[in-house]
N, C-alpha and C positions, 0 to 999 in steps of 0.2 A: 627269246621274247624279250624286249623292254617292259620294266615295270613301273606302273604309273604311280606317281608319289603325290599326295595331298599337302601342301605347304602354305603355310601362312608369310604371310607379306615381311616379317621379321624373317623368319627362317630361309626366303627366298633371296634377302638383301646378305645373311650370312653366307650364304651360297655363292652369290658373286664373290663377294670379299674372299673366301678360300679359296676360290679359283684362280684369282690373282695373287694370292699368296702362293700358290703352286707354281705358277708363270714366275714369280719373284718380280712382279712389278708394283708391289708394295713391302713395307715392311709390316712388322708386327706392331710396333707402335702407332704406326698410322692407322692402319688395320684397327686398333683399341679406339682408335679417336672417331673411325669412322662407325664403326657400332654401338660405342658411348659405354663400352666396357672396359675393363682393367688389362693389363699386359697378359696377366695368368690365365683370365676367362678365355681370352683368344689364344692361348697354347693348348686349352683344353678341346676348344673347340677344332683347334689343326690336329689335335690326334685322335680325337674322333672323324673327321673329314678321311684322312689319310686312311683308317682302317676300316670304315664303313662306306665310304663315298658321302653321296649327297643325304643317303637313307641314315646316318649318323648325326644328320643336322637336326633330324625332328624330334619334338618334344617326345619323351617317353611316359607322361601323362596323357596325351591324348587318348580321349575314350574312355578313362578310367574316373572314378569318381573322388570329387575334392578331397583332402586330406582333411579339411576345416568344415567338411559337411555338417550339419548339425541331425544330431541322432532322430528319428521318428516320433521317440518319448518327449523331449525336451520340444520338439517344435507342435505336440500338441498338446501338451502340457502350458505352454505358452499362451496358444490360440484359446484355450479355456478360461485363464485368467483373464486375457484382453475382454473377452465376452463377456464374462461374470462382472469383471471389477473395473475396468479400463475401456469402456467401450468408445466412451467420449473425452477417452487423453488422449492427447499428441502422442509423436514415437516419441522424442525427448524425454517427455513427463513419464511414458506408461514404460519404458524404458530402465529409468530412475526407481520405479516401483518393483517392477520385476526382478532386480538385481540386487535392491537392497531391503526391500522386505518378501517377498519369496525366494529370496537367496536361489534365481534361478540364471545359469550360466549362459549370457546371451549376448549376442552385440546390437547395438543400437540400429544400424543397419538391415540385419537382420527383423527387427521385431519392425522397422519401417516396410517393410517388403510385406511380411505378414499381412500387417495391418492394410495396405493398399490393396492385396490378393483376396483379403477377406470386405474388401470395402467397407473396412471400419475408419478407414481415414483416407484424406483425395488432397494429395498434392498440388498445390494451387500454384500457376507462375505469377513469379516474384513481378509486381507493380514494379514501373520507373519512378526512382525516389525523387520526391520533391527537392528542388534544391535552395536550400537555407545558409545563410551564412555562418561559417563555420566559426564555432566558440571554442576554445579549447580549454579541457578542465583545468580548476581551480589546484594548485599546487599542492595547498596542504589540507590534512585532515581536518575539520573543522573551519575551516578559513567561509564556506558558504553550503549552506544547509535549504534545499528546497523541499517546500511544504506544499501539501493539497490537500481536498478531501474527496472521497468517491462515494455517491450514493449509490449503493448495487445492493443487487439480494444474495449477500455474501453467506444465505445459509441455505438459499434457495428455498424450497415450501416448507422446510420441516422447523424456520422461524421467520421474524418478521425483518423487514429489509430495514437496513441499519445505515451506517457512515463509516469509513475507516478512514482515518487520518495516516498521513504517510508524511514521513522526513527523510530523506535519504540526503547524504553527502555525495558532495558532487564532484570532490575530489576521487573517489573512490566507489561511489556507486554502492558504500553501504548504506543500511535501512538502520537507521538510530531510533527509530519509533514506530512504533505503529500500534491502533488504537482504536478499538468500536466504539462510537459513540449514537447517541439515536439522530442528530443533525447538528452540522455545522454551527458552534458557536462558540461566544467567546470565554464561556468557562470551561468546554469542549477541549478549544486547543490549548488551554491554561492546564488543562491536567495532562495533557500529553506533552506539553513542553519543561512541566515540572519532574516529569520519570526522566526526562532526557535531561536536565541540567544536573539533577541529582545524582546521575549515574555516569555522565562524560565532562561534564560543566558546560561553560557558557561561549556559544559558535559567535564567529565573528558578526557574520550577517545570516537572515531567513532571505530568501526569495518565494516570492509566491506570488498569486493574482492578485486582481485590483479586487476581490471579496470586500464588502463592506465592513469587514471583519478586522481585514490590516490597513484600509486605508478610506479616508474620506470622500468621497467623489463629490460633493457639491463644494462649487465653487467657493462659496462662502457660506461654512458650515454655520448653522445656528444652533446654540446653546453650547456653543466649545468656544473657549480662547486659544487652546493651543494648535486646532485642527489635527488632533491625533484622536484615533479610534482608542478605546479602553486597551486594547493588546497593543498598539502602537507606544501609547504610554507607558506601559509595562516593561516593553522591550528598551524603551529609552530609559527607564529606571535601571536595569541590568546592563547598558551599557551594550546592545545588542542591534544594529543596524537591521532594517527592513526595506529587502528593495521588492517591487513590482514591476511584472513581464507586461508588455503589452499586448504578446499574444500567447497561446499554447505552445506554439512551437519555441517558444524562448525558456521556455522551461521543460522542454521536452524531455529530460531525464526522468522527473516524477512521474511527467504524463507515461510514458512509457512502460515505468515500474509499472504504473498503476493497471495496465492493459495485463500484463505478466499476472500479477497478484489476483487481478479476476480470472484466469485460467489456472493458475496454481495452487493459492490460498482456498479458493473454494471447494476445489476438489479434495484438498488435505482435508478442509473441515468436513466434507461428507463422509470418509475414509474413517474419520473416528467419531462418525454421529453428533457433533456439535452442533446445537438449534439455540444458543442465546449469547447474547453478549459477553456476558461476564466467563463462561466458559469458552468461548473466542478471547478474550485477553487474556486468559490464565494460557491458553494455547501459543499465542503472539510470540512471546519470546524465546520459545524452542525453534517455532519455525523464521524468527529473523534470523538466528543464528547458523541454521540450516542454509539458510538463503547466501546468507553474506558469505559462507565458506563456499558456497560455487559459483557466485558472479562478483564477488567485492575484485577490484582491483588495484595495485600497490600504487601509492601516490607517489608524485613524481618529487616529494620533499619528504622526510623522515621527521619533519617539525608537526606538533599536532596543537594547532592553534586554537585548541579548548582553553578558557580559564576557568579557574576553580570558582567557588561562589564564594562571594567575599560573607565576612559577618555581620556588614550590613544588609546584606542581601535578604530582608524576611522576604521570602517568596509568598510567607499566610496573610502578608499585606499587599504585598505589589502585585499579585495574581490575583486579585479581587477586583468587583466591580466598583470605580469610586466617583464621585461626584462634590463636589465645592458647593458650600452653603454657608449663609452668615445667621449668627446667632441673634434670634430678636432681643425686645428689651425684657424678652419672661425668660430668655435664654430655652426657646425651645425652635424646636427646626424641621421642615417636613421633607418627607425624603417617600417617595410610594405611595402617597396617599396616607400617609401616617405620622404623628406628628411628635415628637419625641421632645423629652424635656431630661433637662441637662439637671445631676444633680451637682450639687459642688459644695466646700465650707468656704471656699473662696467669695471676699465680697463679689455681688454680682455683679455691679459697675466694672469689676474687671474683665467679664468676659461678652458683655453686651456687646453687636455688632463685628462679636470674633469670628473670622472666618475659621470654616471648619471643612474636614476630608470626610465625606461617608462612606467607608470601606464594605460593601456587601459581597459575602462569600456565594459560592454554588448552594448551599444549604438554606438560605436565606437569613443569617447569622448577621447583624449589623453593627461595625463600631466606628464612632468616631472620634476623632484625631484632632486635638488643638495641640499644634507645635510637636506633631509628631507621638504625644500622649494620648492614652486613652479617657476619655471621658464618661463618667459614670452617667448613667441616664435612667427614664423610665419612659416609658409607654403612654404620651398622655390622651391622645385620640386616634381613632381608625376615622378617616373621609371615608362617606359611601361610594360602592363603588362604580363605575361610570362605563362608558363605551371604551371598549379595549382597541389601543393601535398595535395593528398588524403590519409587520415588514411582508412587503410583498414577497419576498425571497420565502417565506413559510406559509404562504397561502395553499400549497401544494401538502404541506401535511395536515392528516386529518386531526379536526378538534373532537372530544369526545360528545356525544349526543347527549341530551337530557335524559334519563333513566325514568320507565314510567312507575307509580308509587307501587309500594309492598300491596303484598293480599291482604293484611292487614290493617293497609293504614286506613285512618278514620273517612281521609275523602272517600273511600269506595262505598262508606254506608250512610255517606249524607244524602238528608230525605227520606231516610227511611225510619227515622226515629221520629215521635212528637211528644214532647215534655219527656223524655228520657225514656220512653216505652215505644215499642217497635209499633209500627202502623199496620194493621191488619190487611190483607192484602184486598180485602172488599171496598175499603175505604176509597172515598173518592179522591183521596190527597195522593194513594197510590199509586190509584191508577193513572193521574196526572203525572 
């Protein structure tokens, strides 16, 4: 009685080729080309066919468990860790943690299948990509640095919402600076840029959005003669060009890395139970080094376009908020509702109507420069506080509300004393 064999499509194709070899209608080289295998493999298949016929072409592993099948204990351990620690992680990040942190030997594809089976992760159909004009990466490291800030709940419910400043190199995709700040301001970007300059040097150009920190968006700006923002003026002194993008897609590299950071960095901060900006900033260098090791690419050119800081690049003065002023006949100048009196031993007429530059640091310290030399001064008078002008971009930030007086404040006992003596409760004044 003929035996019924169950064969796959590949095995049926091999059977047909072996029959042609038997009839000497093809050569072994032609058979190897048709099957997509080597001539040596064709010889092995031919020997098996001659020995056992069509049955010799069947896979010997059919019906048996795979040699690469995971052990039940490993699968259960992986599932326990995924549900306890990595429930909202993606398969790639969860696999990294299982292998590197928990020392579990498992493939990324196995992790993905486990998460899908346990409904911890749902695969999404890829959306058709929007077509934008292709822009090739810059050739050299340090030739173009894309910068942006992201206001996000980086510490989730453990800490306050804050902003992460991101500096990424266009040529390599390397993160050159990460820094947590309360909000996007000139001093915040100046502090992050200082860390970057002192570590890597000065890049050729920064690529940013059209935020008011980087660009004066008024056609005819008031109160400035150069048309530069404070950050633009500082970068001009350091010979660093600022380029502004017309759309988020134009600076897609920093936009995409921010989306990645909102997933990866948030989970790394959670695993380490970090909840403050200071603790987060202390961890960022370690995270940045690990991120660059995984995702940075090699530039087309080995030339490093960074330039070292010059002795004339005094960052303590350049990265300050500067404003020009003119000394009065009495050698005074007003800045932020404060009148400063210049103290000098030279004749007073030499400094009358002299142009000066007032430099304010993030801590509020003021330096007055005349011909790049600091002038001694005293505070002559503080003008009364007036209504504060608030930028529309900062209106969403909550401002502190006035606190009620303390329990022992004299206001709470107002009207309860008469001529220094407590008013009796039966008195008509007390009743009133």
